[in-house]
Residue frames relative to the residue before (quaternion, step in Angstrom):
aa qw qx qy qz dx dy dz
M 1.0000 0.0000 0.0000 0.0000 0.00 0.00 0.00
N 0.2626 0.7859 -0.5301 0.1799 3.56 0.87 0.82
S 0.6805 0.4898 -0.3149 0.4449 3.63 1.09 -0.32
M 0.2212 0.7688 -0.5582 0.2198 3.58 0.74 0.98
K 0.3216 0.7772 -0.4710 0.2658 3.54 0.33 1.28
N 0.4477 0.7030 -0.4445 0.3281 3.65 1.29 0.04
H 0.8005 -0.0115 0.0286 0.5986 3.55 0.99 -0.67
R 0.6749 -0.4913 0.3440 0.4298 3.58 -1.18 0.55
L 0.4157 -0.6985 0.5365 0.2267 3.46 -0.98 1.10
D 0.1782 -0.7633 0.6095 0.1190 3.54 -0.82 0.92
Q 0.1051 -0.7808 0.6159 -0.0041 3.46 -1.01 0.89
R 0.0834 0.7697 -0.6270 0.0864 3.56 -0.88 1.14
V 0.2412 -0.7353 0.6144 0.1537 3.52 -1.22 0.52
N 0.2528 -0.7509 0.5867 0.1673 3.67 -0.73 0.93
P 0.6975 -0.4987 0.2897 0.4252 3.61 -1.17 0.34
D 0.6970 0.4736 -0.2919 0.4525 3.67 0.98 -0.45
S 0.5402 -0.6703 0.3481 0.3710 3.59 1.22 0.56
I 0.4481 0.6177 -0.5088 0.3984 3.55 1.08 0.76
E 0.2127 -0.7808 0.5792 0.0981 3.56 -0.57 1.14
V 0.1654 -0.7919 0.5863 0.0420 3.55 -0.93 0.92
K 0.0385 -0.7878 0.6147 0.0082 3.60 -0.51 1.15
T 0.0826 -0.8331 0.5462 -0.0272 3.55 -0.79 1.04
E 0.0151 -0.7629 0.6463 -0.0007 3.60 -1.14 0.49
V 0.2450 -0.7086 0.6423 0.1591 3.55 -1.14 0.83
D 0.3320 -0.7530 0.5347 0.1924 3.55 -0.73 1.08
R 0.3393 -0.7759 0.4953 0.1935 3.57 -0.44 1.22
K 0.6516 0.5378 -0.3328 0.4189 3.64 0.96 -0.72
L 0.7600 0.4012 -0.1879 0.4756 3.50 1.03 -0.88
S 0.6481 0.5130 -0.3001 0.4761 3.57 1.36 -0.32
L 0.1004 0.7547 -0.6416 0.0931 3.52 -0.84 1.02
D 0.5570 -0.6681 0.4030 0.2847 3.53 -0.68 1.27
P 0.6094 -0.1793 -0.7720 0.0223 1.69 -1.72 1.81
S 0.5904 0.5709 -0.3653 0.4381 3.66 1.22 0.21
Y 0.0753 -0.8069 0.5855 -0.0193 3.54 -0.83 1.17
I 0.2415 -0.7523 0.5944 0.1496 3.53 -0.91 0.88
V 0.1093 -0.8096 0.5764 -0.0163 3.46 -0.83 1.24
R 0.1406 -0.7670 0.6156 0.1137 3.66 -0.70 0.96
Y 0.0702 -0.8046 0.5891 0.0274 3.46 -1.15 0.71
Q 0.1160 -0.7563 0.6344 0.1102 3.53 -1.25 0.48
L 0.1884 -0.7851 0.5818 0.0980 3.62 -0.94 0.79
F 0.0619 -0.7735 0.6306 -0.0132 3.50 -1.09 0.96
E 0.2034 -0.7534 0.6162 0.1060 3.50 -1.14 0.80
D 0.8128 -0.1447 0.0527 0.5618 3.64 -0.41 1.07
G 0.7691 -0.3880 0.1754 0.4767 3.54 0.95 0.99
S 0.6318 0.5138 -0.3276 0.4790 3.58 1.28 -0.30
F 0.4540 -0.6657 0.5193 0.2846 3.61 -0.92 0.99
I 0.0749 -0.8035 0.5902 0.0209 3.53 -1.05 0.93
G 0.7925 -0.2356 0.1234 0.5488 3.61 1.18 -0.11
D 0.1006 -0.7707 0.6240 0.0811 3.51 -1.41 0.18
G 0.0052 0.8083 -0.5886 0.0067 3.47 -1.28 0.09
V 0.3158 -0.7158 0.5883 0.2045 3.52 -1.38 -0.01
V 0.0311 -0.7900 0.6121 -0.0176 3.57 -0.84 0.96
Q 0.3946 -0.6554 0.5973 0.2406 3.47 -1.45 0.38
Y 0.1100 -0.7420 0.6587 0.0595 3.62 -1.00 0.88
H 0.1200 -0.8033 0.5823 0.0368 3.57 -0.72 1.08
R 0.4353 -0.7650 0.4260 0.2092 3.46 -0.45 1.26
E 0.7165 0.4207 -0.2481 0.4980 3.61 1.07 -0.75
A 0.4980 0.6827 -0.4320 0.3151 3.66 1.15 -0.25
S 0.4798 -0.6466 0.5059 0.3095 3.58 -1.03 0.67
H 0.7963 0.0750 0.0280 0.5996 3.56 1.20 -0.68
N 0.1532 -0.7679 0.6129 0.1057 3.65 -0.69 0.90
D 0.2100 -0.7743 0.5892 0.0956 3.56 -0.58 1.11
I 0.0414 -0.8117 0.5819 -0.0294 3.57 -0.06 1.27
A 0.1286 -0.8230 0.5525 0.0303 3.50 -0.38 1.25
I 0.1886 -0.7454 0.6357 0.0688 3.54 -1.09 1.04
P 0.4642 -0.7173 0.4352 0.2840 3.55 -0.47 1.21
G 0.5256 -0.6562 0.4577 0.2892 3.56 -1.08 0.68
W 0.5989 0.5612 -0.3820 0.4249 3.58 1.18 -0.43
I 0.5641 0.5238 -0.4402 0.4622 3.68 1.17 -0.07
K 0.0285 0.8045 -0.5875 0.0824 3.45 -0.74 1.16
K 0.6281 -0.5150 0.4192 0.4056 3.45 -1.27 0.26
T 0.6689 -0.5375 0.3131 0.4070 3.62 -1.17 0.38
D 0.6475 0.5215 -0.3111 0.4605 3.60 1.26 -0.38
G 0.5682 -0.6334 0.3248 0.4128 3.44 1.52 -0.04
S 0.5137 0.6239 -0.4153 0.4175 3.55 1.40 -0.05
P 0.5798 -0.5732 0.4327 0.3848 3.61 -1.27 0.57
L 0.5354 -0.5759 0.4928 0.3726 3.56 -1.26 0.32
P 0.4655 -0.6902 0.4796 0.2773 3.59 -0.82 1.04
E 0.6730 -0.5245 0.3523 0.3844 3.51 -1.21 0.64
E 0.6797 0.4946 -0.3195 0.4375 3.66 0.88 -0.85
I 0.5931 0.5155 -0.3555 0.5061 3.62 1.17 -0.58
L 0.6527 0.5137 -0.3395 0.4414 3.59 0.79 -0.86
K 0.6559 0.4986 -0.3234 0.4654 3.59 0.96 -0.80
N 0.6392 0.5136 -0.3231 0.4725 3.55 0.94 -0.77
I 0.6519 0.5115 -0.3236 0.4568 3.66 0.91 -0.76
K 0.6644 0.5085 -0.2937 0.4624 3.51 0.95 -0.95
R 0.6406 0.5381 -0.3025 0.4566 3.52 1.07 -0.85
E 0.6446 0.5130 -0.3045 0.4782 3.58 1.08 -0.83
I 0.6506 0.5031 -0.3149 0.4737 3.62 0.99 -0.78
A 0.6614 0.4857 -0.3102 0.4800 3.56 0.91 -0.75
Q 0.6449 0.5273 -0.3238 0.4486 3.62 1.02 -0.75
A 0.6160 0.5429 -0.3578 0.4448 3.55 1.05 -0.69
A 0.6534 0.4973 -0.3085 0.4802 3.64 0.99 -0.82
I 0.6372 0.5160 -0.3300 0.4679 3.60 0.97 -0.88
Q 0.6710 0.5044 -0.3229 0.4372 3.60 0.75 -0.96
Y 0.6375 0.5318 -0.3142 0.4606 3.57 1.07 -0.90
I 0.6387 0.5156 -0.3181 0.4744 3.60 0.96 -0.85
N 0.6870 0.4599 -0.3105 0.4692 3.58 0.77 -0.99
Q 0.6097 0.5315 -0.3653 0.4608 3.74 0.94 -0.63
R 0.7016 0.4752 -0.2946 0.4418 3.57 0.84 -0.78
R 0.6525 0.5141 -0.3057 0.4653 3.53 1.21 -0.50
Q 0.5571 0.5964 -0.3907 0.4258 3.58 1.17 -0.31
P 0.4391 -0.6738 0.5129 0.3002 3.54 -0.91 0.79
E 0.5094 -0.6537 0.4784 0.2903 3.56 -1.12 0.94
K 0.3548 -0.7323 0.5421 0.2099 3.52 -1.09 0.77
């Protein structure tokens, strides 16, 4: 996933030292469906990545994080961390949508 250049790469760190990098793919995203790529790092070490669809009009977006993505010690990601990751992915799509709705200056 080195070619993350379709949209500004967002980078956030949650309290458990899991860093979430996200990108909305402009070429594959067409309103109301947005494709979000994500990469996960724990203390700077890559632990996994994926691609999800965020649908603006959906009453609920079920963002699935594969079970094979584990912490660097091999333990599964705790539910609270998974919730934070899903929230960060959804927020990337929402920010992208809001930016596109703003009139250009």
